[in-house]
Every structure is written in structure tokens, then in C-alpha cells.
N, C-alpha and C positions, 0 to 999 in steps of 0.2 A: 504494500500500500504506500502511496505517496502522502506527504504532509505538505501543507501550504506554509510558505515562509515569505518574508519580505527582505529584499536585498537592498541595503542602503546605497544611494548614489551620491556622487560628488556635490550635486546641487542641493542636497538636503532632502530630495524626494526619495522614493523607494520603488523597487521593481518587484512585482509579484512573481513568484516562482513556486514550483513543486519540487520536492526532494524525495528520493527513494534511497533507503539504506539497506545494506546487507543484514542478514540476521546474525545474532551473536555479538560477542565482544570483538572490537577491532584488534588486529594484530599490533605488535609493538611498534612497527614502522608506520602504521596507519593503512587505511584502505586506499587503493587507487581511486581516482575520480574521473568523471566525465561530464561535460556540459552538453546537453541535448538542445539543439536548435530546431524549433518547430517549423512545420510547413506553412503554407500561406493561410490555411484555415485556422491557425492559432493553436492554443492549448486544448486540443480535442482528446477524447478518450484514447485514440490510437497512439497519440504522442505520450500520454501518461503511461501507457503500456510499454513504450520504449524505455522510459526511465525505470519502470519496475523490472523490466528484463535485465537491465544492467545491475540493478540492486540485487536481484536473485543470483547474478553471476559474480558478485563480490566487489562491485564498484559502488561508490557513493555517486549518485546521478542527480544533477540539478537541471531542471527544465525552466528557464526564464520565460516569462510572458512578454514578448516584444511589443504586444499591444496594450500594455498596462500603463501607458503614459496619458491616457484620456479615453475617449470613446473608441470602440473597436473600429468604427468606420473611419474616424479621423486618423487613427494610428495606421490603419491599412493604407489609406491614401498617402500618408507620409512615407511609409516604407516603399510603396510602389513608385513614388517619385524618386526616391533614392536609388532604387533598382534601375530606373530608366536613365538616370543621370550618371550612374556608376559611383556615386558618392555614398559609401556604406559606413561612414564614420558613426552614425547613430546606432545601427544594429550592432556593429562590432564593439562599440563602447559598452552596450548592454551585455554582450557576451563576455567582455573582459571583466565587467563588474561581477558577473556570475562566477567566472574563473577565480577571481581574487577572493570572493566569499567562500568558495569551495576550498581553495588552498589554505585558507585561514582556519578551517575547522580542525579541532584537536584530533579527530579520528581519521583525518585524511592526510595522505602523503602528498604535499603540494608539488613534489618533484615528479610525480607519476600521474599525469593528467592526459585526457584526450578530449576531442570535440567531435560531435557527430551531428550532421544536419540532413534535412530532407526537403526536396523541392526548393522553394525559396530559401529555406534555412540552410540547405547544402551550399548554396552560393555564398551565403554569409559565413558559414563555417570555413569554407575554403579561403575566403578573403582574410578572415581572422587568423587562421593558421599560417598564412603566408607572411604574416608579420612577426613570426617566431616568438610568440608569447611565452613567458617563463613557465617552465614545467610541462608544456604541452608536447607530448612525444609522438602523437599520431592523430590524424584526422580521417573521418569517414564522410565521404561525399556521395550522397545518393540522389541521382537525377537532378543535379544542380547546375547552375550556369558556371562556365569556365572562361576566364579572360582570354583574349586572342593572343596576347603577348606572353610568351613563356617567362620572360624576365620578371613578370609580376609574381611569379611563384618561386623565384630563385632561392628564397630563404625558408621554404616550407619544410615541414617535418614529413616523415613517411605517410603515405596516403593509401587508404583502401576505398574503392569506389564501385558503385553498382548503378547500371543504367539499363533501360529497356530498349531492345532493338526495334520495337513497334512504336516507340515514342518519337514521333516526327519532330517534336520541338527540341528535344534534348539529347537524342542519340548521338548527334555530331559532337556535342560537348564532351561526351564520354570518350569518343575517339580523340578529340583534341587534348583532353587531360592526359590520356595515355602517352600521346606523342610528346607533350611538354615534359612530363616526368621522366620519360626515357632520355630525352635530350639533356635534361638537367642532372641526370644520374641520381635521382631521388628514389629510394626504395618504395615500391608501390605494388598494388594489386588492383587493377582496373578490369572489371568484367562487364560485358554487355550481353544481356540475356535475350536471345532472339524471340522468345515466346512472350516476353513481357512488355508492358507499356509504362506509363508514368505512374508514380505512387504505388508500385507493385509490392513493396516490402511491408506495408502496414495495412491493417484491416479497417480503414476509414470508410464511413458511409456518406458519400457525397454524390448523390444521384444527379443533381443539377449540374455539378461540375463535370461529371462523366459524359453528359450530353453536350454541354457547352464547349468542352475541351476535347471533342471527339478525336481530333488528330493526334492527341497525346496517348490515346488508348489507355485511359485512366482506370486503375483498379488493381486489387490484390491478385497476384498469381502465386499460389502457394509453393509449388516446387522451386521456382526462382527465388522466392522470398526465403525459404528455408536454407537454400544454398548461400544466399547473400548474407544471412545472419551468421551462418557457420563461418564464412570467410571473415566477416567483420569482427566477431568476437575472438577468433583465433589470432587475427592481426593485432588487435588491441592487447591480447594476453601476452604476445611476444614483445611488442614495442612499448606498451604502457605499463603493464603490470609485472613484466619480467617473469612471466610464467612460461613453461614449456609444456605444450600439449600436442597430441596428435592433431592432424588437420581436422578430423571429425570426432565429435564427442556428443553425448546426449544433452538436450536442453529440456527445460520444463514447459516451454511453449511450442 
């Protein structure tokens, strides 16, 4: 289960967030942590399930609400404007506030952190990780936007990414990300699933979006989702948590 928290911001306001914890006492060095960056629909049940999945897997996961600065409509309009102009300082500042809050918790090892994003949040997570934030060892980018210039990713940590081959809007971004990371010599695992479209990793219920965004072939594809989660958690275990596991192992979800 997640708990609601408030993350203080530099201007004196606060950011709404949900946090998921592993069961039991924290190890002496603290738990590894992860910042979850939600998709365009906001903090929906499927995004809370992502935080809970990481909590079950031994990470303290925090899910900041990027729409908590005012009305959802106004916040969404602001975020969309930032996406259109490429100025992501607002969302990345919120992600950094969540990262600093997470790293400051007694039960968290602030030197073993990751960031994961979905859809809109994947683009924000990628941009944030490219700035080499302290303690962030890996980023997971799921069907998100990728900059055209590889130089913008020159300082990025290792990346695991998943895209849908039927997603006409973002499939090319997956291919671009793979090319950028290869050229930069960054450790990565970028997979494009031919049977999947957009938002295939989580079980969100967005019927209007599925119709309005038909070219993206929006929706859960279970076999691809299961494989993508296996790859993501294995990648984070190696790069963030310093765990060594076989490529495949059982999960609760």
C-alpha cells in the first residue's frame, strides 16, 4: 500500500506524493530508492501500482504528483506547454525535489537511486537523468520522447527502455534512444516490442484516450509488459541496488 506525503519545495509550497515501502526493517545500509514519474493522466491507480511493485521488490518508491501545483487542468496545460517548448525545468525540479526527499530518508541509501517514467513522464525522467543527478544510477524510459541530439544525453546514467512497435508516435524515439546510447557508449537495454503499442506496461483504463490516440495503439499487452518488467527490475537490481540475479525470476504481479 502507498501512503500520501507532502514534499517541501524551495518556494515554501509542497508537492503531493505517494510513497511505497518494502516490508520489514531496513537493512543497515538502507533500502535503494526510486522516483516514479507518472504518465500524462496523472497519479492514477496504475501508477500507484508501479510504486507498490517497487516497494514489494525492496525499493522505497516515491511517486510525485506533477499536477499538484493548482488545478489539474491548469497544471496539465503548463506541462504541455513545457513539453512543446522543450523547457522541462518545472517537471525536472519537481522530480529533483522528490529525489532529495527520498535520499534524505533515514531508511534509504541516497547513493542507490533510480528514476522511472512512463509516456510523458518517461521524457521527463530521461531529461532529468541526463543531468547526472546525485545518487541516480539508472533510468527506465518507457515510450517517452527522446531528444534529437545525442549530446543532450552525454552525461546520462545507464538506461533501460521499452517501446511498442505498433506505437506510431513513439516507436522512432525508441530507435533513436538506442542509437544515441550506442554512440555515447552508455550501458543500456532498449527493447521495442512489435506486438505492443503505447502505454502497454500498465493496466490503465483510458477508453477515450484509446480512441482519440488510435495511432498510438494504446493499451496493456500482457506478454510484452511482463517481459519489460522483468528487464526493468533486473536492470535496476544490477545498476541501482547492487544485487545479482538471474535474468528471470518470479514476481508477485
